[in-house]
Every structure is written in structure tokens, then in C-alpha cells.
C-alpha positions in Angstrom: 194.6 -16.4 45.6 194.5 -18.5 42.4 193.6 -21.5 44.6 190.7 -19.8 46.2 189.3 -18.3 43.0 189.4 -21.1 40.5 190.0 -24.4 42.2 187.2 -27.0 42.1 187.2 -29.9 44.6 190.0 -32.3 43.6 189.4 -36.0 43.5 192.5 -36.9 45.6 194.5 -35.2 48.3 197.7 -35.5 46.2 195.9 -33.7 43.3 194.8 -31.0 45.7 198.4 -30.5 47.0 199.9 -30.3 43.6 197.4 -27.6 42.5 197.8 -25.7 45.7 201.5 -25.5 45.2 201.1 -24.4 41.5 198.6 -21.6 42.3 200.2 -20.3 45.4 203.2 -19.4 43.3 200.9 -16.8 41.6 199.4 -15.4 44.8 201.8 -12.5 45.1 200.8 -11.1 41.6 197.1 -11.4 42.5 197.1 -10.4 46.1 195.4 -7.0 45.7 192.6 -8.5 43.5 191.9 -11.1 46.2 191.8 -8.3 48.9 189.3 -6.3 46.8 187.1 -9.4 46.5 187.1 -9.9 50.2 186.5 -6.2 50.9 183.2 -6.3 49.0 182.0 -9.4 50.9 183.6 -12.4 49.3 180.4 -13.5 47.6 182.1 -13.4 44.3 184.1 -16.4 45.2 180.9 -18.4 45.7 179.6 -17.1 42.4 182.8 -18.3 40.6 182.7 -21.7 42.2 179.1 -22.2 41.1 179.8 -21.4 37.5 181.9 -24.4 36.6 184.5 -23.4 34.0 185.5 -19.8 34.1 188.2 -17.4 32.8 189.3 -14.4 35.0 191.0 -11.3 33.8 192.8 -10.4 37.0 194.3 -6.9 37.3 197.9 -6.8 38.6 198.7 -5.4 42.0 200.0 -2.2 40.4 196.8 -1.7 38.4 194.8 -1.1 41.6 197.0 1.9 42.5 195.5 4.2 39.9 194.0 7.3 41.5 190.7 6.9 39.6 190.2 3.6 41.3 191.0 4.9 44.8 188.0 7.2 44.5 185.5 4.3 44.2 187.1 1.5 46.2 184.8 2.1 49.1 181.6 1.7 47.0 180.9 -2.0 47.4 178.1 -2.2 44.9 180.1 -0.4 42.2 183.2 -2.6 43.0 181.2 -5.8 42.7 180.0 -4.8 39.2 183.6 -4.0 38.3 184.9 -7.4 39.6 182.1 -9.2 37.7 183.2 -7.5 34.5 186.5 -9.4 34.8 184.9 -12.9 34.8 184.0 -14.8 31.7 181.9 -18.0 31.9 183.9 -20.8 30.1 187.5 -21.5 29.3 189.1 -18.8 27.1 192.8 -19.1 26.6 194.9 -17.0 24.2 194.6 -19.6 21.4 190.8 -19.3 21.6 191.1 -15.5 21.6 193.3 -15.7 18.4 190.7 -18.0 16.7 187.9 -15.5 17.5 190.0 -12.7 15.9 190.3 -14.4 12.5 187.1 -12.8 11.1 186.2 -10.2 13.7 187.2 -8.6 17.0 186.8 -11.4 19.6 184.0 -10.7 22.1 183.0 -12.7 25.1 180.2 -12.1 27.6 181.0 -11.5 31.2 178.9 -12.4 34.3 178.1 -8.7 34.6 174.8 -8.1 33.0 175.0 -7.6 29.2 178.7 -6.6 29.4 181.2 -7.9 26.9 184.9 -8.0 26.8 186.5 -7.3 23.4 189.9 -8.8 22.6 192.4 -7.7 19.9 195.6 -9.5 18.9 198.5 -7.6 17.3 201.9 -8.6 16.1 203.3 -12.0 15.1 204.0 -15.1 17.1 207.3 -13.8 18.3 206.0 -10.4 19.4 202.3 -10.9 20.1 200.3 -8.5 22.1 196.8 -9.3 23.3 194.6 -6.4 24.5 191.2 -6.4 26.1 188.6 -3.7 26.3 185.8 -3.5 28.9 183.8 -0.6 30.2 185.8 1.9 28.3 189.2 0.7 29.5 191.9 -0.9 27.3 194.2 -3.3 29.1 197.0 -5.5 28.0 197.4 -9.1 29.0 200.8 -9.2 30.7 200.7 -12.8 32.0 198.5 -15.1 29.9 197.1 -18.6 30.3 197.6 -19.4 34.0 195.8 -22.7 33.9 193.6 -24.0 36.7 191.5 -27.2 36.9 188.4 -25.3 35.9 189.6 -22.4 33.7 192.2 -19.8 33.0 193.6 -16.6 34.7 195.1 -13.8 32.6 196.8 -11.0 34.5 196.2 -7.6 32.9 197.7 -4.2 33.5 194.6 -2.1 34.2 191.3 -2.5 36.0 188.4 -2.7 33.5 185.2 -0.7 34.0 186.9 2.4 35.6 187.4 5.0 32.8 190.7 6.9 33.0 190.8 8.7 29.7 188.8 11.3 27.8 186.9 10.6 24.5 190.0 11.8 22.6 192.3 9.6 24.6 190.0 6.6 23.9 190.0 7.3 20.1 193.8 7.7 20.2 194.5 4.4 22.0 191.7 2.0 20.8 193.0 -0.1 17.8 189.4 -0.5 16.5 188.9 3.3 16.2 192.1 4.5 14.5 190.4 5.6 11.2 187.9 7.9 13.0 190.8 9.3 15.1 192.9 9.9 12.0 190.0 11.6 10.1 189.3 13.9 13.0 193.0 15.0 13.1 192.9 16.5 9.6 190.5 19.3 10.6 191.4 19.6 14.3 187.9 18.2 15.0 189.5 16.0 17.7 190.8 18.9 19.8 187.4 19.6 21.5 187.1 15.9 22.6 189.7 16.5 25.4 187.5 19.1 27.1 186.6 17.7 30.5 184.0 20.5 31.1 181.6 19.0 28.5 179.7 15.7 28.2 179.9 14.1 24.8 177.9 11.2 23.2 179.8 10.1 20.2 178.7 7.6 17.6 182.1 6.3 16.4 182.4 4.2 13.3 184.9 1.4 13.8 187.6 0.9 11.2 185.7 -1.9 9.5 182.7 0.5 9.2 184.8 2.9 7.1 186.1 0.0 5.0 182.5 -1.0 4.1 182.0 2.5 2.6 184.9 1.7 0.2 182.6 -0.7 -1.6 179.4 1.5 -1.5 181.0 4.8 -2.3 184.6 4.1 -3.5 185.4 7.7 -4.6 183.9 9.1 -1.4 186.0 6.7 0.7 189.2 7.8 -1.0 188.5 11.5 -0.3 187.5 11.0 3.3 191.2 10.4 4.2 192.6 13.2 2.1 193.6 16.4 3.9 192.2 18.4 1.0 188.7 17.2 2.0 189.2 17.9 5.7 186.2 20.2 5.8 183.9 17.5 4.4 185.2 15.0 6.8 184.7 17.4 9.7 181.0 17.9 8.7 180.5 14.2 8.7 182.1 13.8 12.1 179.9 16.6 13.5 176.8 14.6 12.5 178.0 11.8 14.8 178.7 14.0 17.9 175.9 14.9 20.3 176.3 18.0 22.5 174.1 18.0 25.6 174.2 18.5 29.4 174.5 14.8 30.0 175.3 11.6 28.0 172.9 9.3 26.2 173.3 5.6 26.8 171.9 3.3 24.1 169.2 2.1 26.6 168.1 5.7 27.1 167.9 6.3 23.4 165.9 3.1 22.9 163.5 4.1 25.6 163.1 7.6 24.1 162.2 6.0 20.8 159.6 3.8 22.3 158.1 6.7 24.2 158.0 8.9 21.1 156.8 6.1 19.0 158.7 7.8 16.2 162.1 9.2 15.4 163.8 11.2 18.1 165.8 14.4 17.4 169.1 14.9 19.2 171.3 18.0 19.4 174.5 17.5 17.5 177.5 19.7 16.8 176.0 20.3 13.4 172.3 21.0 13.6 170.5 17.9 14.8 170.3 14.2 14.3 167.1 12.3 13.6 167.2 8.6 14.4 165.3 5.7 15.8 167.0 3.2 18.2 165.7 -0.3 18.4 166.6 -3.2 20.7 167.1 -6.6 19.2 168.1 -10.0 20.5 171.3 -11.4 19.0 173.3 -14.6 19.2 177.0 -14.6 19.9 179.3 -16.5 17.6 176.3 -18.3 16.0 175.7 -20.0 19.4 171.9 -20.0 20.0 172.5 -20.7 23.7 174.3 -17.3 24.2 171.9 -14.5 23.4 172.1 -10.8 24.3 170.2 -7.6 23.7 171.8 -5.4 21.0 170.9 -2.1 19.5 170.3 -0.9 15.9 170.2 2.8 14.8 167.7 3.6 12.0 169.0 6.6 10.1 168.1 7.8 6.6 166.7 4.4 5.6 169.8 2.6 6.9 170.0 0.1 9.7 173.3 0.6 11.6 174.2 -1.9 14.2 175.8 -0.8 17.4 178.9 -3.0 17.7 179.9 -1.8 21.2 177.5 0.3 23.2 178.2 2.5 26.2 182.0 2.8 26.2 182.5 5.1 29.1 185.1 7.9 29.1 185.8 10.6 31.7 184.0 13.3 29.7 181.4 11.3 27.9 180.4 8.0 26.2 181.2 6.3 22.9 178.9 4.0 20.9 180.9 2.1 18.4 178.8 1.6 15.3 179.1 -0.7 12.2 178.5 1.9 9.5 179.0 5.7 9.4 176.1 8.0 9.0 177.2 8.9 5.5 175.7 9.8 2.2 177.2 10.0 -1.2 176.3 13.7 -1.5 178.4 14.5 1.7 181.4 14.8 -0.6 181.4 16.1 -4.1 182.8 13.2 -6.1 182.8 14.6 -9.6 186.0 16.5 -8.9 184.5 19.7 -10.4 184.4 21.8 -7.2 187.8 20.5 -6.1 189.3 21.2 -9.6 187.7 24.7 -9.6 189.3 25.3 -6.2 192.7 24.1 -7.4 192.5 26.2 -10.6 191.5 29.3 -8.5 194.6 28.8 -6.3 196.9 28.6 -9.3 195.4 31.7 -10.9 195.6 33.6 -7.6 199.2 32.6 -7.1 200.1 33.7 -10.6 198.4 37.1 -10.0 200.5 37.6 -6.8 203.7 36.8 -8.7 202.9 39.2 -11.5 202.1 42.0 -8.9 205.4 41.4 -7.1 207.3 41.4 -10.4 205.7 44.7 -11.5 206.7 46.4 -8.3 210.3 45.1 -8.5 210.8 46.1 -12.2 
């Protein structure tokens, strides 16, 4: 399997035999991936050979046994898109992934149109875990850096691009979204996100988005993660959650903005959300040769970049954004109202104690 996928013509017969022996040792672990490629026509092999250097995130044999994949395995067009989502043009080993994570979450474009894979590295050198997110699925690299003459293969434990979890499950397991998940737990806001009878579109600030508010609104940021301010946090979350009969992709929202030639109004859990969505061409890793179309949300005189658009879930879609739709007035920062509430509770408690004492004596 590895020989067929990645091997470029070798200069000598001896070189070819050595590489064949090396890659054939990996065939058992990648057998099912190869079968899927052949079932959809095998053209993917030709595409890979024409690319030059490539990196493949190959799902293990066990990863293909998931029930949600069995439901679409016969759809050749869908499966071709899914397979292409596992292929990166260029050599990307774990060391390069680690370097890309020094200042940001590592992202690399796949050969599937405008689809990126997002890598995250956790732990130290002795207990390092590398995860990859693509098409709403988080997978772990279980066998890294299988070197070939023209690239690398990494074996992963899930098939990318086939959502298997709800919006709540995605928040709970994605390391980039842990702050939003934690905030939603304070007020039980998250409970609804497991409902498979609804279709959610959720603009989710990533962890670094909340960290940015620490500099803009330091006192607000502190209170956002206090249980005493769970009501305020819930109101902010409700502003980010669209409730409709179907999901809104970023492309749909950009097209709606163009058609309206003005702001669009979307139904949210709390009233409505008035935004504009614009497309913009961006360069990846300051490399002018690798450009892609990104999205920016214009809300309340702020330009909010969409870091990861269209993260699919079983009951909706998530758009990971670079700044929350937040204003200073969303939380009273003077402490007056909070102090008043605290004083009221103390006075009320004292009143109850006096009443009880009066009845007893």
C-alpha cells in the first residue's frame, strides 16, 4: 500500500527493491485505506504521483469500521472528497508540525478544495501527542513519520471529514475550544448542544480569542470565567448561537451579504445577530505562493477573522472565530451591582436566622 501511494520511480532496481521491502512492512496497517482508494476508482493514486512531494494522513484499518463511515462508503464522490482531505502537498513530518505550533495552531492545506488540516501538539518530548482536525473530526497520530522517497505517511485513529459527534462533543474534545466549553458549563448553556433534533450554527471563539479580551477588557475577562457571572456569560454565548431549520456555512453567509448589499440579520438564541460576512484572500504562513479564501465577520465596528470555517458536527456546524462578539457593557465591571447582590444575600440570610431564632425562643 505504502509502495503504491507514495513511491516515485527509483533510479536503480536495487533502490526500488529496498523501498518495496520497507513499505510492504506497513501494508497491513494501511490495507483498508488502499481498498477504499481502489473502490472509488483508483484515480487518487495518479493524483498523488503527479504531485511530487506529499504527506498522507492514513486512517488505520480500525478507523474505517466506524458506523458513521459505513453509511457513506458507497458514495464514490463523497468518499473521493474525504480521501483528498487526508493528502497534503509537500513534506510534513512531526518536527515541521511542532515548528508550526510554536506561535499558532499548525495548519496545512490539503488537495481537497480550500480544506485545511489543523495540528496540535501536547505534552513533552517523552509523552508527546499530536492531533489533527479536519472536517469536524479530531484524530490522533498513532504512527508518525513513515518516510517515503517523496514524502511522509502518518497513521491516524479516525477518518477525517466524517463527523461523529455533536456540537457539544466537539467543544468538549477540541483542545482549541476548551474556554468556550468551560464558560458554557457554568450556566448549563452547553446542555442544549447535544440535541440531535436541532440544527445549530455556532460562532465559537477559540481559546486565544478569549485571551485577547484580557488585554482589551481585563476586568470583563476575569469575570467571564467566574461562576457568579454565569448569567452574563450565558447571554454572551447566546449571541453566538444561531437557531434555524438548517445550518449556515460561511460561503452561504458571504453570499447573503453580497445579495443584501448590507448587513444580514440572523436568528440567534438571544434575539438576532446583525453582521456582514466578507471573503478575503489570505496567504498561509507568510508564503505568497499559497493563498486561500478566508472569511471576516463585521460586527459592531469590529472585524473578526474566521479562523476555521465550517467545522461539521452531527447536529450542526461550528465556525471558529478569532475574537468573541463581546462588548465592555456585557458585564458590569464596576462591582456595584455584584456588591449589591452580595449585600442583599447577606441581609436576607441574617433575616432568616433572626426569624428562626424568634420561633425557637
